[in-house]
C-alpha positions in Angstrom: 0.0 0.0 0.0 1.3 3.4 -0.9 2.5 5.7 1.9 0.1 8.4 0.7 -2.9 6.1 0.9 -1.9 5.1 4.5 -1.8 8.7 5.6 -5.3 9.2 4.1 -6.7 6.2 5.9 -5.1 7.4 9.2 -6.4 10.9 8.7 -9.9 9.5 8.1 -9.7 7.2 11.1 -8.5 10.0 13.3 -11.4 12.3 12.0 -13.9 9.5 12.8 -12.4 9.2 16.2 -12.8 12.9 16.9 -16.3 13.0 15.8 -17.2 9.9 17.8 -15.5 11.4 20.9 -17.3 14.6 20.3 -20.7 12.9 19.8 -20.1 10.9 23.0 -19.4 14.0 25.1 -22.4 15.8 23.7 -24.6 12.9 24.9 -23.1 13.2 28.4 -25.0 15.1 31.2 -24.3 18.8 31.0 -21.8 20.6 33.2 -23.8 22.3 35.9 -22.8 25.8 36.7 -24.3 27.4 39.8 -24.6 31.2 39.5 -25.2 33.0 42.9 -26.6 36.5 42.3 -27.7 39.5 44.4 -31.5 39.7 44.7 -31.5 43.1 43.2 -30.4 41.5 39.9 -32.0 38.1 40.3 -34.9 38.7 37.9 -32.8 39.9 35.0 -30.0 37.4 35.5 -32.7 34.5 35.7 -34.2 35.7 32.4 -30.7 36.0 30.8 -29.6 32.6 32.0 -32.8 31.0 30.7 -32.1 32.5 27.3 -28.5 31.2 27.4 -29.6 27.7 28.3 -32.0 27.7 25.4 -28.9 28.0 23.1 -27.6 24.7 24.3 -24.2 26.2 25.0 -21.0 24.3 24.7 -17.5 25.0 26.2 -14.2 23.8 24.6 -16.4 22.7 21.5 -17.6 19.6 23.2 -18.9 20.0 26.7 -22.5 20.9 27.2 -23.3 23.4 30.0 -26.4 24.2 32.1 -26.7 27.3 34.3 -28.8 27.6 37.4 -29.5 30.7 39.4 -29.6 31.1 43.2 -30.1 34.3 45.2 -28.0 35.5 48.1 -27.4 39.0 49.5 -23.9 40.3 49.6 -24.0 40.7 53.5 -24.7 37.0 53.9 -21.5 36.2 52.2 -19.1 38.4 54.1 -20.6 40.3 57.0 -20.1 37.4 59.5 -17.1 35.2 59.9 -19.3 32.1 59.3 -19.0 31.0 55.7 -22.0 30.2 53.5 -19.9 28.3 51.0 -17.2 25.7 51.4 -14.6 24.2 49.0 -17.0 21.2 48.5 -20.1 23.2 48.1 -20.0 26.6 46.3 -21.3 28.3 43.2 -18.9 28.5 40.3 -20.0 32.0 39.6 -21.2 34.9 41.8 -22.8 38.3 40.8 -22.8 40.4 44.0 -24.3 43.8 44.1 -21.1 45.8 44.5 -17.5 45.1 43.4 -16.0 45.6 46.8 -17.9 42.5 47.9 -15.5 40.3 46.0 -12.6 41.5 48.1 -14.6 41.2 51.2 -15.4 37.7 50.4 -11.8 36.9 49.9 -11.1 38.3 53.4 -13.7 35.8 54.6 -11.8 32.9 53.0 -14.0 32.7 50.0 -11.8 32.8 46.9 -13.4 34.6 44.0 -11.6 36.2 41.1 -13.2 39.0 39.0 -14.3 38.0 35.5 -16.4 41.0 34.5 -16.1 44.3 36.4 -19.7 45.1 35.8 -22.7 43.4 34.1 -25.4 46.1 34.8 -26.0 48.9 37.3 -28.5 50.5 39.5 -28.3 53.3 42.0 -30.1 54.5 45.2 -32.6 57.2 44.9 -35.3 58.9 47.0 -38.9 58.4 46.4 -41.9 59.8 48.2 -45.6 60.4 47.6 -46.0 63.8 45.9 -48.0 65.4 48.6 -45.5 64.3 51.3 -42.6 65.5 49.2 -44.2 68.8 48.7 -44.8 69.2 52.4 -41.3 68.3 53.6 -39.2 70.2 51.0 -40.8 73.6 51.3 -38.3 75.9 49.6 -35.5 73.4 49.8 -34.7 70.1 48.1 -36.0 66.6 48.4 -32.8 65.3 49.9 -31.1 63.9 53.1 -31.4 67.1 54.9 -35.1 67.5 54.3 -35.8 63.9 55.1 -33.7 64.0 58.3 -35.6 67.0 59.6 -39.0 65.5 58.8 -38.1 61.9 60.0 -39.7 62.1 63.4 -43.1 63.0 62.0 -42.9 60.7 58.9 -43.0 57.0 58.0 -39.9 56.1 56.2 -38.8 53.0 54.4 -35.4 51.3 53.6 -34.3 47.8 53.0 -33.1 46.4 56.3 -29.7 48.0 56.8 -28.5 45.3 59.3 -29.2 42.5 56.8 -29.0 43.8 53.2 -26.3 45.5 51.2 -29.0 47.9 49.8 -30.0 49.0 53.3 -26.5 49.3 54.5 -25.6 51.3 51.4 -28.5 53.7 52.1 -26.8 54.8 55.4 -23.3 55.1 53.6 -25.1 57.5 51.1 -26.4 59.4 54.2 -22.8 59.5 55.7 -21.5 60.8 52.4 -24.0 63.6 52.4 -23.6 64.3 56.1 -19.8 64.7 55.7 -19.9 66.1 52.2 -17.5 63.5 50.8 -17.9 60.5 48.4 -15.6 58.5 50.6 -16.7 58.6 54.2 -14.1 56.8 56.4 -14.7 54.1 58.9 -14.2 56.5 61.7 -16.8 58.8 60.3 -19.6 56.2 59.7 -19.1 54.9 63.1 -18.8 58.2 64.9 -21.3 59.1 67.7 -22.2 62.3 65.9 -23.2 60.5 62.6 -25.1 57.8 64.6 -27.0 60.5 66.5 -27.9 62.1 63.2 -29.0 58.9 61.4 -30.7 57.0 64.3 -34.0 59.1 64.2 -34.2 58.3 60.3 -33.8 54.5 61.0 -36.3 54.7 63.8 -38.8 56.5 61.6 -39.3 53.0 59.7 -42.3 51.5 61.6 -41.4 48.0 61.1 -38.9 46.4 58.7 -40.6 43.1 58.8 -43.9 44.7 57.6 -42.0 46.1 54.7 -40.9 42.5 53.6 -38.4 42.0 50.9 -39.4 44.8 48.7 -40.4 48.1 50.4 -41.3 49.5 47.0 -43.7 46.7 46.3 -45.3 47.2 49.8 -45.7 50.9 49.1 -47.3 50.1 45.7 -49.9 47.8 47.2 -50.5 49.5 50.7 -49.5 53.1 50.0 -48.2 55.6 52.6 -49.5 53.5 55.6 -46.2 51.4 55.2 -43.9 54.1 54.0 -44.3 57.8 52.8 -40.6 58.2 51.9 -38.0 55.7 51.0 -34.4 55.4 49.8 -34.2 52.4 47.6 -32.5 51.1 44.5 -33.6 52.7 41.2 -34.7 49.3 39.7 -36.9 48.6 42.7 -38.8 51.8 42.0 -39.0 51.3 38.2 -40.3 47.7 38.5 -43.0 48.7 40.9 -44.5 51.7 39.2 -48.1 50.5 39.7 -50.8 50.7 42.2 -50.5 53.5 44.7 -47.1 54.4 43.4 -48.8 55.3 40.1 -51.8 57.0 41.6 -53.3 59.7 39.5 -53.8 62.0 42.5 -50.7 61.3 44.7 -48.1 59.4 42.7 -44.5 58.7 43.8 -41.9 61.3 43.1 -38.4 60.3 42.6 -35.3 62.3 43.4 -31.5 61.5 42.9 -29.3 62.1 45.9 -26.1 64.1 45.5 -24.2 61.2 46.8 -25.3 57.6 46.0 -24.0 54.1 45.9 -23.7 52.4 42.5 -24.5 48.8 42.4 -22.4 47.5 39.5 -23.1 43.7 39.6 -19.6 42.3 38.9 -19.2 38.6 37.7 -16.7 36.7 39.8 -15.5 33.0 39.5 -14.6 30.7 42.3 -10.9 30.1 42.1 -9.4 28.0 44.9 -5.6 27.4 44.6 -5.9 24.2 46.6 -8.6 22.8 44.3 -8.5 24.6 41.0 -11.6 24.7 38.8 -11.7 22.6 35.7 -11.0 24.3 32.3 -14.6 23.6 31.4 -15.9 25.4 34.5 -13.7 28.4 34.0 -14.7 28.5 30.3 -18.4 28.3 31.2 -18.1 31.3 33.6 -16.4 33.3 30.9 -19.2 32.4 28.3 -21.8 33.7 30.9 -19.9 37.0 31.3 -19.8 37.6 27.6 -23.5 36.8 27.3 -24.5 39.2 30.0 -22.6 42.1 28.7 -23.7 41.4 25.1 -26.0 43.9 23.5 -29.2 41.8 23.6 -28.9 41.3 27.4 -27.8 44.8 28.0 -31.0 46.0 26.2 -33.1 43.4 28.2 -31.6 44.7 31.5 -33.5 47.9 31.0 -36.7 46.2 30.9 -35.9 45.1 34.5 -35.1 48.6 35.6 -31.3 48.1 35.4 -28.8 50.4 33.7 -26.4 48.9 31.1 -22.9 48.3 32.4 -21.2 51.0 30.4 -23.7 53.4 28.9 -26.8 55.3 30.0 -30.1 53.7 29.5 -32.3 54.6 26.4 -35.4 52.4 26.7 -37.3 49.9 28.9 -38.7 51.0 32.2 -36.6 54.2 32.2 -38.9 55.7 29.5 -42.0 55.1 31.5 -40.3 56.2 34.7 -39.4 59.7 33.4 -42.8 60.9 34.3 -42.1 60.1 38.0 -38.7 61.7 38.0 -36.4 59.0 36.7 -33.5 60.3 34.7 -31.5 58.7 31.9 -28.2 60.5 33.0 -28.5 61.9 36.6 -25.7 63.8 38.0 -24.3 62.4 41.2 -21.1 61.4 43.1 -20.6 57.7 43.5 -20.0 56.8 47.2 -16.8 54.6 47.9 -17.4 51.7 50.4 -15.1 51.6 53.4 -13.4 48.4 54.7 -15.2 45.3 55.6 -14.4 45.7 59.3 -15.8 49.3 59.2 -19.1 48.0 57.7 -19.2 45.1 60.2 -18.9 47.6 63.1 -21.7 49.8 61.5 -23.9 46.7 61.0 -23.3 45.5 64.6 -24.6 48.8 65.9 -27.6 48.8 63.5 -28.6 45.4 64.8 -29.3 47.0 68.2 -31.6 49.6 66.9 -33.4 48.1 63.9 -37.0 47.2 64.7 
């Protein structure tokens, strides 16, 4: 047999072997990738992951992948020394609310590496029923100063600051306003003078349990009886512009603080040096990152009240929200989060006064 013929036969056999191996791998159960995500972005990420799963994604050209979504607040991951995940039981991907959480988790011996610095964004802003806002602002502004002065006579609403990153962030925005700096220090946020200033605001919340997991939803269904004024994530307001928040006679009025926390929803991958992730797992998280920041999912994020990762919104719920005060490109200063230890000290104090 000629040498050239032998080479051709070997090439054909190798190709058949590759195809057979590929077909075999494609028939195997898919690689399961757990994606933990902040509750603030859960609805969007769940929708995006369902769309990704529908494409029957492959990694390394042969391995099928299936993604599942689970919700967890940032503070559950790093606020206490007890660890929610272990080397044997952990998500392969995590989308916390804020980028510093990735570093805070590492301090709590939970090894994550940043894959995408941001997949979407939202920010804190004030909302109050129009009649209440008109009453408290007088000739001033609907801002921290006006709310602080009116707090003893009003029903306020926040996410629980002792248990959620959005509630904790609301107080950091208050500290930034109080000290007129986007970077309040640990000494400032835990100072007696600031605590004295902010405690009446916290105590103006009648009952955090009554507000449930979504103060904006509670206000939409029950109105001012559960909260007349609230500082909440923008997407919470935009996805709940119905019921009493959209009242024809006394609708919600939104206002952007001078200092606010930006929730940037980074994507991080579990990376334990003692037990490295497989190449398929690493590739699968990379695929998820590219999917989330792709144009279709960035457009879809706006339908969930989230801003695109790198641009201002131009459609979705932001268009319908403009009539209530939502802005496509608001002016503000982004608040820098202090150290994990500083936040733990603040949360410890909050646990003694939150009802």
